[in-house]
C-alpha positions in Angstrom: -40.3 -124.3 307.9 -37.3 -126.5 307.5 -35.4 -127.0 304.3 -35.2 -130.4 302.8 -31.9 -132.0 303.7 -30.3 -134.8 301.6 -31.0 -138.3 302.9 -27.3 -139.1 303.0 -25.3 -136.0 304.0 -22.1 -138.0 304.4 -22.0 -139.6 300.8 -19.1 -138.4 298.6 -19.5 -137.5 294.9 -18.1 -140.1 292.5 -14.5 -139.4 291.4 -13.8 -139.2 287.7 -10.6 -140.9 286.6 -8.7 -139.2 283.8 -7.3 -141.5 281.1 -5.4 -139.0 278.9 -2.5 -139.0 281.3 -2.4 -142.8 281.3 -2.3 -143.0 277.5 0.6 -140.5 277.4 2.5 -142.4 280.0 2.0 -145.6 278.1 3.3 -144.0 274.9 6.3 -142.6 276.7 7.0 -146.0 278.2 6.9 -147.7 274.7 9.1 -145.1 273.2 11.6 -145.5 275.9 11.7 -149.3 275.3 12.0 -148.8 271.5 15.5 -148.7 270.0 15.7 -145.8 267.5 18.0 -146.6 264.6 19.7 -143.6 263.2 20.3 -143.3 259.5 23.9 -143.9 258.7 25.9 -141.5 256.6 26.6 -143.1 253.2 30.2 -143.8 252.5 32.2 -142.2 249.7 32.3 -145.4 247.7 28.5 -145.7 247.9 28.1 -142.1 246.7 30.4 -142.7 243.7 28.6 -145.9 242.8 25.2 -144.2 242.8 26.6 -141.3 240.7 28.0 -143.9 238.2 24.6 -145.7 238.0 22.8 -142.3 237.4 25.4 -141.5 234.7 24.9 -144.8 232.9 21.2 -144.5 233.2 21.3 -141.1 231.4 23.0 -142.9 228.4 21.2 -146.2 228.5 17.6 -145.0 228.5 18.0 -142.8 225.4 19.8 -145.6 223.6 17.0 -148.0 224.4 14.4 -145.5 223.3 16.3 -145.1 219.9 16.5 -148.8 219.5 12.8 -149.1 220.2 11.9 -146.4 217.7 14.3 -148.0 215.1 12.7 -151.4 215.5 9.3 -149.9 215.0 10.5 -148.1 211.8 12.2 -151.2 210.3 9.6 -153.7 211.4 7.8 -153.7 208.0 11.0 -154.6 206.2 11.6 -157.4 208.8 8.1 -158.7 208.2 8.6 -158.6 204.5 11.9 -160.7 204.8 10.1 -163.2 207.1 7.3 -163.6 204.6 9.7 -163.9 201.7 11.6 -166.6 203.5 8.3 -168.4 204.2 7.5 -168.3 200.5 10.9 -169.6 199.6 10.5 -172.5 202.1 7.1 -173.1 200.7 8.5 -173.3 197.1 11.3 -175.5 198.2 8.8 -177.9 199.8 7.3 -178.4 196.4 10.6 -179.4 194.8 11.5 -183.1 194.7 15.1 -184.0 194.1 15.9 -187.6 193.3 19.2 -188.7 191.7 19.7 -185.4 189.8 16.0 -184.9 188.9 14.1 -181.8 190.0 10.4 -181.1 189.6 9.3 -177.5 189.3 12.6 -175.7 188.8 13.2 -172.0 188.2 16.5 -170.4 186.9 17.2 -166.7 187.1 20.0 -164.7 185.3 21.1 -161.4 183.7 22.2 -160.7 180.2 25.2 -158.6 179.2 23.1 -155.4 179.7 21.9 -156.5 183.2 18.4 -157.2 182.1 16.8 -160.2 183.9 15.5 -163.4 182.4 13.7 -166.4 184.0 13.6 -170.0 182.9 11.0 -172.4 184.3 10.6 -176.1 183.7 8.2 -178.7 184.9 11.1 -181.2 185.3 14.9 -181.0 184.9 17.6 -183.7 184.9 21.2 -182.8 185.5 23.8 -184.6 183.4 25.8 -186.9 185.6 29.0 -186.4 183.5 28.5 -182.7 183.0 27.0 -180.8 185.8 26.7 -177.6 183.7 24.3 -179.4 181.3 20.6 -179.5 182.4 17.9 -181.2 180.4 14.5 -179.4 180.6 11.0 -180.6 180.1 8.4 -178.0 179.0 10.9 -175.2 179.3 9.7 -171.5 179.2 12.0 -168.5 179.0 10.8 -165.0 179.9 13.2 -162.4 178.7 13.1 -158.6 179.4 14.1 -156.6 176.3 15.2 -153.0 175.8 12.6 -150.4 176.5 10.6 -152.6 178.8 9.3 -154.9 176.2 9.5 -158.7 176.7 9.8 -162.0 174.8 8.8 -165.5 175.7 10.0 -168.8 174.2 8.5 -172.2 174.9 9.2 -175.7 173.7 8.5 -179.3 174.7 12.1 -180.0 175.5 15.4 -178.2 175.9 18.9 -178.1 177.2 20.2 -175.3 179.4 24.0 -174.7 179.7 24.2 -172.7 182.9 27.8 -171.4 182.6 27.5 -170.4 178.9 23.9 -169.1 179.5 22.7 -170.9 176.3 19.3 -172.4 176.0 18.8 -175.0 173.2 15.1 -175.7 172.5 13.6 -178.4 170.3 10.3 -180.0 169.6 7.6 -177.4 168.8 9.3 -174.2 169.6 7.1 -171.1 169.9 8.5 -167.6 170.2 6.2 -164.7 171.1 7.1 -161.0 171.3 4.9 -158.5 173.0 4.4 -156.5 169.7 2.4 -159.4 168.4 5.0 -161.5 166.6 4.7 -165.3 166.6 7.5 -167.5 165.3 7.3 -171.3 165.0 10.1 -173.8 164.4 11.3 -177.2 165.4 14.5 -175.9 167.0 15.9 -172.7 168.4 19.1 -171.6 170.1 18.8 -168.8 172.6 22.0 -167.0 173.6 20.6 -165.5 176.9 23.7 -163.5 177.6 23.8 -161.8 174.2 20.0 -161.7 173.7 20.1 -163.5 170.4 17.8 -166.2 169.0 18.7 -168.3 166.0 17.2 -171.3 164.2 18.7 -173.2 161.3 15.5 -174.9 160.3 12.3 -174.1 158.6 10.3 -171.4 160.4 6.9 -169.8 160.1 6.2 -166.3 161.4 3.0 -164.3 161.8 2.4 -160.8 163.2 1.1 -157.3 162.4 3.2 -157.3 159.2 1.7 -160.4 157.8 3.1 -164.0 157.3 6.5 -165.2 156.6 8.0 -168.7 155.8 11.8 -169.1 155.7 14.5 -171.7 155.9 16.3 -170.1 159.0 16.3 -166.9 161.0 18.5 -164.7 163.2 16.9 -162.4 165.8 18.9 -159.8 167.7 16.8 -158.7 170.7 19.2 -155.8 171.5 18.7 -154.0 168.1 15.3 -155.6 167.2 16.8 -156.8 163.9 15.5 -160.0 162.3 17.2 -161.7 159.4 15.6 -164.6 157.5 17.3 -167.0 155.1 15.6 -168.2 152.0 14.1 -169.6 149.9 10.9 -168.4 151.6 7.5 -166.7 151.2 6.1 -163.5 152.6 2.5 -162.3 152.6 2.2 -158.7 153.7 -1.0 -157.4 155.4 -2.8 -154.3 154.3 -1.7 -151.3 156.3 -5.4 -150.6 157.1 -5.7 -154.1 158.6 -2.4 -154.1 160.5 -3.6 -155.4 163.8 -2.1 -157.6 166.5 -3.5 -161.2 166.4 -5.7 -162.0 169.4 -4.6 -165.6 169.7 -1.6 -167.7 168.5 -2.0 -168.9 164.9 -1.5 -172.6 164.1 1.9 -173.7 162.9 1.8 -174.7 159.2 3.5 -177.7 157.7 7.0 -177.6 156.5 5.7 -178.3 153.0 4.3 -174.8 152.7 4.6 -173.2 149.2 7.8 -171.3 148.5 7.3 -168.4 146.2 10.6 -166.5 146.2 13.9 -166.2 147.8 15.1 -163.5 150.3 
């Protein structure tokens, strides 16, 4: 028997071409053509500059952090000031000033004991010949007294002397003290600096004590001493019925009966 022989005994086996050597040669060729830039050694000036920047950064960053924390802490106060300024601008927008006339005016001041008082008026007119004299329409004075009590005086008209801190009221003057005392008169002079109210005219007073009619009065708000000038009349309330009036009593006529002098 004969073995099977290949049909083409002279045919060579296919040659396998390796590509890994070609990739390596290609890489080496590219690297040879590439210029390698070596890192330069920094100069001494550059090193000193960098050290200075780092040194300043160590100080600047903590300072910025403190400023940020401080701004966060005081922001409520800044916001309050901004809102206050807005309110002032809003109030000023309501004021109309024309040839010495102002609508919706408010005056603030302190007495000799540094207690505040406030005067408001629906309309004021400044005297052209005397800038210290201001005429008031519907004036109202709120005065803080000793011990935290307070007093309010109103009238239809008045004159305010800013430098002297004197308030002259006339035409239906009403004085109210927070202990329930009402006093009515046609005129009243209020010395705001000394906290004294006087009236040299017929007055009527009502309060927890009772009723009083007199020809004049003097009220020292520092000592809470009131003096009345006769002839006059006084009606005392019963101690068991000594209560504060719930509403202002009506002002009696000047022709009230006078029973005795004080």
